[in-house]
N, C-alpha and C positions, 0 to 999 in steps of 0.2 A: 427583240430584234429591231434593226432600223429599218425603216421603210424608204425605198428610194423612188421618187417620183410617183407616190402613190396613186394618185389620181390620174396619171399618165396623160397631163395635159401641159403643153407649153404655155408660155405667157400669151403668145399670139392666139392660139386655140381658144384659151379661156376667154379672151377678150372678145373674139368673134362669137363665142357661143352665147355669151349673156351681155348685152351691150347696156350703157345705162338706160334708166326707165324714160327719161325725157331729156331732149336737149344734148348738146355736145359737152365735153368737157372743157377744160380752161382753153381759150383760143390760142395762147401762144405756146410754141414749142421749145421756147428758151427757157432754161432752168433758172429763172429768176423770181423775186418775191413777187406775190401779186400786187403788192402796194406800188412797186416800181412802174407797173403798168399803168397805173392811174396817176402818179405823180407828174407835175409838169418836168420838163427836161428828163423824162424816162428813157429816151433813146439815147443819150448822151451818157446817162448813168450806166445803162446795159452795157454799151461799148466798153466804157471804162472799167466796169466789172468784169467784163468778159477779158480783157487785157490782163487785169490784176490775176486772175486766175490762171491764164496761161503762163504769165511770168511765173508764178509759183510752182508750177509743174515743170518749168524750164530750169528751174534752180535745183533741181534734184539731180545729182551727177549721176551718170550711166553706171548701174551695176552697185548703187549704194544700198538697195535693199534687194536681198536675194529672193526672188520669186514674189508672188502675189501674197499681201499679207493675210494672216488670221485675224478673225475679228470677235471679240468677246464684248457684248453689250450688255451690261447690267443696269436695271431700273428697279428702284425699290418704290414702296407704295405708301404716301402720306409721310414722307420725311422730307422737311422743308429745308431751304438754304442754309439756315442757321444750325441745322442738327448734325454738325461735325465738330469734332476738337479742334480741327484746322481753321475753322471759322469763328472760334472764340467761346465756344460752349465750355464753362468752367468745369461743369460736372461729367458730361458726356464722354466716355473712353471709347476712342475710335482710332487705335494708334496705326493699324494697317491703312486705313482710308487717309489719315494725315500722312504716312509716309508716301503713299500712292499720289496724294496732292503736290508733295514736294518734287515728285518725278514727273510730272505731268503738264500739259498745257491746260490751264484752268480758264474756262470761259466766265468770268465774273458777273457777265449780265446775259444769262442764259434763260429763255422764257419757255413755258409750256402753258396748256390748258389749267383751269382750276380745278378740275376733277378727272377721274381715272380715264375711262374709255376714249373720249376726245383726245387725249394726249397720245394714247395707244395708236390711234388711227392715223393721226399725223405722222407719228415716229415711223411706223410701219411703211407708208406711202410717200412722205415727202409732201402731203397735200393737206390743206385745212380739212378738219375733220367735217364740216358741212358738205364737202364736196363727196364724202364717202358715204354718207347716209347715216353717219353718227353724230346724234343730236346730244344724248344724254348717257346716263351710266345704268339705267335699267328700264323695266316695262316696254320691251321692245324698241328702245332708242339706242341700244348699244350693240346692234349687228350689223356689220360692215357689209357694204354691196359686194357681192362675190366678183364683178368685174374689176375691182380695185386691184391692182397689181403691186405686191409687197416687195420689200426689200430682199425678202428669203426667196421669192420666186426669181428675182432677177439674177442674184447671186447663185442661186441653185442651177439656174439654166446655163451659167457661164461655168460651171463645174465645181463650185463650192458645196462642201457638206454643209447642211443647215438643220440646225436642232434648237428647239425651245423648251425651257424648263422652268415651270412656275405658272404664272398668271397671262392670260390671253386677253379675255374680257371684250372679245370683237365678234362672239358667235359661238354657240354651243353645238349646233347641228350642221349638217351639209346644207348648202356648200360655204359656210363660214367658218369652219373648224380650222386650226392651224393645219392640219395635214390636207387641206384642200386650199390653203393660201400659202404654199411654198415650203413648208417645214417637213423634212423627210425624217426626223426623229423628233417626238413630241412627248413630253411628260408635264401634264398641265391639271389644274383643276377646273371646273366648270364656273362660269358666271363672274361675278366681280369679286368674288373672295370666298374663301371656305366657310362654311357654315350658312351661306346664303341660300334662298329656296331652290336655286339650280342644282345644289349638291345632292349626292345619294345620301340617304339616311345613314346616319352613323359616322360620317367623316368628320375630321376634326384637325386642328393645327398639329395635334399629336396623333401619330399612326394615320396619315391622311388617306382617303380613297382618292385617288387621282386617274387620269386617263392616259395610257400609253398608246401612242398612234391610234387613238380612238376607242380602245378597249379599256373598259374599267379593270382597276388593279389596286389592291390593298399595300400599303407600304407601312414600314415601321420606322418609327423616329419622329424627330421635328420636323415640320414641313421645309422650313429654309434649308436645313441640314439636306434632307432628301433632294431638294434641287441641285444643290451645288454638288452632292454626291454623284447624282445622274450625269450632271455637266462635265465633271472631271472624268468618270468612266467613259463618257461618249468621246470625249476629246482624245482621251488615251495618250499615245506617244507623238500624235499629230502627224503620224506618216500619211503619205499619200496627198489626197486633194487638201488644199486649203479649207478651213472651216469658219463658220459664222455660228457663233454660239450667243443666243439671246437669253438671258437669266433676269426675268421680270419676277421679282418676289412679292407675295401679298403682305409681307411684314414691311414696316411697322403697322399695317391697318388694324382697326378694331377686328375681333373682339379682344385684341391685346393679350393674347395668350403665349406665354414663353416659359421656358424652364425655370425653375426656381433659382438655380445657380446664377442666372443672369438677372433676374429680377431683384433678389435680396440684397446684392450690394448697393443698389440704388435706394431700395425702401430703408437701408440702415443709415442713409445719409438724410432721411427726413423726406423724401419726395412723396408725393401722393401716389396711391396705388396705382393709378391710371399713369402718371408719368414714369414710374419706376418699372412698370412693364413696357412701355414704349421705349424708354432709353435702353432696358435689356433686350429687346428685340433688335435694337440698331447694333449694339455691341456682339450680339449674335451674327448679324449680317457681316460686321467687321472682321470677325473671326474667319468666316467662311470666305470673304474677299481674300484674305491672307491665305487661305488653303489652296484656294484656285491660283493665286500668283506663286505659290510656292511650287505647285504642280508644272506651272507653264515653265517655272525656272529650271526645274529638275529635268524637263524633258527637253530642253534647248530651246523653247518656243518663244521666250519672252521677248527677245529682240525683235522679231518680226511680227509681233501681234498688237494690232491696235485693241487697246484695253480701254473701254469708256464705263464711267460710273456716273449716274445721273438719277434723278427721281421724277416721278410722274406729277406731282403738285405740292402745294404747300402742307404743312403739317396740321395735326389735331391737338397739339399742344402749344402752350404760350410760355413754358418755362423758361426757354431762352429763344430770343427772336432777332437777335443782332440789330434791333432798331427797326426791323420791317414791319409794315402795318398788316395787321389781319392775318388770316390763315387760309387752309384749304376752302375751296368753295367760294372765294371772292376774287375779284380781279384787281385788288390791291397787290403790292409787291409781294407780300407775305402769302399770298395764294399762287402766284404764277412764276416767281423767281426760284430757280432751284440750282443745286450744285451741277457742274459739269466738268468733269476731269477726263482728259485724254492722255494716254500713255502709250508711244510707240518709239521705244529706244533707239531703233535703227535709223530713225528718220526725224524724230522731233525732239528739239531741246526744251527742257522746262521752262515755262514762262506763263505769265498771266496776260489775258486778253481782255481788254475793256470793251471791244467792239460788239455789239449786239448779236446775239445768236438765238434760235430756236428749234423746237422739236422738227420742225419742217425742214430744217438744214440737215439733219442727220442721215437720211436716205441718199440725197445726192452727193453728199461728202464721201460716204462709204463707197459707193459705186465708183466715184472718181479715184479713191485711193486704191481700189481693186482693179481698176483699169477696164471696167464694165460700163457700157454704154446703155442707156435706157432704151426699151423697144419703142419703136415708132408708135405714136399716139400717146405715151405715157408722159404728162406734162406735170412739172414740179411747181409748186408755191415756193419751196425753199431753194436755197442757193448752196454751192460748193464753198466749204469754208477752208479749204486746203491751204489757202493763200495765208490766212491768219494762223493756221496751226504750224505752218513751216516758217513763219516769220519773216515771209518776203513781203507783207504788208502788216502795217499795225492797225490800220483802220479800213473797212470797207466803205464805199460810197453810201449816203444816208439812205436808209429805207424805213418803212413803216411796218411793224409786226401787230397784226390784229388778234385779239383774242375774246371769244365769248362762249358761255356755256351756262345753261340753266335748265331748270325743270322744264318738261314739255315736250309734245310731238313734233314741234318745229320751232326754230329760231324766231324771235321777235325783234324786230328793229329797236335799237337803243337800250335794249334790257341786257344788264350785267355785262358790258363789253369795255374793252380798254383798245386805245391806239398807241402804240408804244414806239417811240423814236429814242435815237441815242440821248437826246436832252430831255424832250418833253412827252408827257403821257395824258392823253384825255381818257377820262374814265366816267363811267356811270355805274358805280359800285353796287348799287342796291339790288334787291329782289332776285336772288338765285332762285328761291322757291316759289315767291309770288310775283306776280306782274308788278312794274313799279306804278306809283301814282302819274297822272298826266303831267304834272308839273315837276317831275324828278329832274333835277338839275344836273348838268355835267360839271365834273371837277377838272382841273388841269394843274398838273405839277411839273415842277422843274427836277427831274431825277439827278441830275448832276450836282446841284445844290442842295437838294431835299430829298434824298432817298428814301426818308421815312415818310414821306408823303403827309406832311403836317401842314403846309401852307398852300392854301387853294389859290390859284392865280387866275382862275377863268374870267372873273371881273375885271381884273387888269390887262389881259391879254386876249381881248376877243378876236384879234385876227388869226392867233394861232389856234385857238378854240375852232373857228370857222374852217381853217385849212384841214385840220385833223378830222373834224367832223365830216367833212366833205369826202375826204379819203375813206372814212367808214363807211359811207353811205355808198359810195362805189363799189367797195369790196362787199359789203353785204349783198348789194343786187349782183354781183358776179358769182359769189359762192352759193346764192340761192337760185340761180337761173339754170342749173343743170339738171339732174335727176329728180329733183323735188325731194318731198320727205315723207312720202308714203312708206308705210311699214315695209322693211325688208323681209321677204318670205323665206320661211323654211322649206325644204324640199322633202316630201313624204313619198316613198316607194322607190328611191333611186338605188342602183346598183352600188353606190359608193357607200350607203348607210341604210340598212335595212331595218335597224331599230332605232326609232326617233323618240325622245323624250321631250315633251312640251311641259314647261314650268312656268311658274308666276315671275320668275326672272325677266321672261320676254313675251308675256302677254300684253295686249293692249287693252288698257282699262276702259271699262264701260261706268264704273262708279269712280269716285275721286281716288286718288292715288293711292294704293296699297298693295303690299306684296307679302306681308307677315301672314300668319294663321288666322287672321280675321275672317270669319265665315261669311260676312256680309259684302266683301269686295267681289266683284264679278269682273272678268275679262274674256277675251277671245285671243286666238292666235292666227295670224295672217299665213296661210302656207300654200303651196302648191302641190298637188298630187300628181307624181310623174307617171305613175302606172296604175290602171284601175285594180281593185281590191281582188280577192279578200285579204282583210286585214283582222288581226287580234288588237283589241284596245283594252287597255288596263288603266281605270281611273282609280286614283287615290285622292281620298279626302283629306282637307285641310284638318279635321278633327273628326273622330269616329260619330256616325250617325247617331244621333239621340233617340230615335225611334225608327219603326218601319218606314222606310221612304223610298223613293224612285230616283235613279240616276238616269240622265239623258246626255246624248252625244249629238250634235248635228252638224254636218257639212252640205252646203250648197243645196239648202232646202230639204234634205233628206235626214230624218231624226230615227233614232233608236233609242229604246228605253229599256231599264231593267230593275227589278225589285231588289231593294237593299234592306237587309234585317238590322235591327237595333244593334248597335255597338260595332257593326261592320266599318272596317277602315278602306276598303276599296271594294271594287267590282269589275268583273271581267266581261267583255263583250267578244263574242267569237264569230270569225268570218263575217265582219261588217265589210259591205262593199262600199268602197269610196271611189266616186268617179275622178277622172283626171281633170286637172285644170286648176284654177286659182279659187281662193275663197277664204272665208273665216271658219275655223274649227272651234266649236263650243262645247263645252262640258259643265253638267250642272248637277247639284244633288237637290231634289225637290223634296222638302219636309213640310206637308201640309201645303199653305199657300205661300211659304217662304222658298226663294232660291237662295243655294249656298254656292259659293265658288268653290272649286277643287284645288288640290296641290299639285298633283303630277298627273300627266297622261301619257302612257307609254304605247306607241303605236308600232306593231310589227308586222311586217309583210309575211304572209303565209308562203 
């Protein structure tokens, strides 16, 4: 059953209810790139950019598009720029995506973050991920601040039906869930991927356990097929309100599970097992994209539907790379440059666009296409790209796109970042997982002459290095000055979610990073209790107790303990009183003198 405005909160109410933790949002209300606010001559460029956008909108003849467009946004996971047949891969079979590319405006220089959750936050908000509270992909660093306003909320408040089918990766509990962030219909998995610690036991790429409008449900079939089945069913004949369908797949992300019928043709060509599985997953995506396109055509919806295909970061294979350097989790081109196709037959003519675009541009562009104004106080870092898509202009005024992502609870200046212009790119490419050495050098590349980033020009062009470095410093100061990077909190005891599950996906580590079933790793959850108990608490252990032991839970200085017998996999605490307020929720298995981290904690208000 579709849920319409489940939380009964307008955008304005949500922002008033839960303001940023510290400091204002971006000071400018003009939807321009953050970099433009810091460059010399910014005012002139902003004026020119605004004029170009207005020109593009004026070029649309009256009545050319009948009604507001439907929107389909597909984003795959870990599929790089090169992983399309139309981009030259001699082995990969993607006939429907290749045909889509021939019918689309293709942005050949489109950028995202090097890993999942940061890209998703920027895509949904039109803002750099650091502004949204998203720093990394796990361990409590991939929970978007609830006062952020998503494109789904803005479109939904203007009369669109909104639905998501697949991977969210911006928070599993209230108030970060899809249904709290503007999606009226939702069929998603938890965490960053099926099979990760946030998943219910027994879920798999085949017959997955997903969450429909927040409620757990078992499905039959392969996960990607399920997402497209659900999206097609939800779209239906498209009658009534226009729709926004967001289909972010977890394929072709590891663990690389796919039906043998897709894997075997690639294995027969001599591909490694990993690559055969990745390529099979992409071909399965291709088939599903084709099914959705056929449905839109059959229902008479194709002409006035904005159909976007993109990916979230670079690949995990180097079988074919089209000359781009490196892959996922790096800020070289292979990690952050991705395919971007947009088809809108009633308005756009197929063409290739060389001008730079990025994930932060998608929300402001879709809002402009839908005729929806951003609410007061919502400030974008991205820009409206309709002028490029329409062909009113071939190039936008120069701007710099900044990207940074690495392991840790907060960003670190100069670590794993890139500053990208149309021609030049400054990069500190090291140390996604570990801090860089103090003498780590910056690298400079001329992307127009050297898209493979083979020749470092930093020593020869110190003025360009200094200019881009200054721009990066200004950007870093800006995006770090708002809400800060304290952990975003779950809410326990809200009317919106009576059953909350805490997992290793979102705990903050007390020991070195870890989230698998290693008993030695310890963490705690930053929460807010909305209403005083009693609560039932079920603690599930990472592994069965080896001997008689004690389980303990603690919050705000109050602690409860329970005896655990040898071999037990969980323990239940009944009628635990949790005081209202913020704090760290902790759970431990105590075996002799050793503390063991737990797996899941389920908290249910009585």
